[in-house]
N, C-alpha and C positions, 0 to 999 in steps of 0.2 A: 162197613164199606170195603169192597175188595179193590186192591190195587191192580190195574191192568198192565200187563207187560206189552210194551210197544212191539209192533211187527217189524220185520226186516226193513220194509219201506219207510216206516215211520222213524226208525232209529237212524236211517241213513246207511246202514250196513250193506244193504243190497247194492247201492251205488258203488261203495268201496269194493265189494267183492267183484262186481262186474268190471270195474276199472282195472283191478289187478289181473283178472282173467284175460282181459283184452291186451294188457301189457305183456303178459306171458306168451300169448299167441304171437304177438308182433315180434318178440324176442326170438321165439322159435323159428319163425319164418326168416328172420335176418340171419340167424346162425346157419340155417340150411343153405341159404343163398351164398353165404361166405364160404361154407365148406365146399359147395359145388364149384365155386370159382377156384379155390385152392386146389381141389382135385384136378380140375381141367388144366391148370397151370403146371402142376407137377407132372401130369401125364404127358403133356406136350413137350416138356423138358426132357423126359425120359424116352419119348418115342421118336424124336427127330433123328437121332443117329441111325436107328433101325430103318426109318423111311429113306434116309439119305443113302444107305447101303443097298436097299432093295428096289429102288426105283429103276425102271427100264432106261437104258441109255441108248443114244443114237449110235449108229455104226461109226461115223467119223468123229465121235466124241473122244476117242482115245488118243493119248499123246504118243503112243508107240507106233512106229511105222508098220505098214502092212508087210507081211512076209513075202519075199520074192519080188519086191519092187526093183525096177531097173534104174540105176542112177542116170542122171542126165549128162549128156555130153555138152561141154561148153567150148 
């Protein structure tokens, strides 16, 4: 009489392998999302001074007086 080797499904190995594969996929997705958030936070931190220096300003936004203004008489 020959001894039969159980299949993956019969031994329960298939369930274990699928469970581990699913866990690894979930971990990969979570790592990617976290990395994307960290990248965005770092980029925003580094880019705000550039944006602050290069944004267009209004004409009357300057603290310096206009050249050639006439002082008021009181």
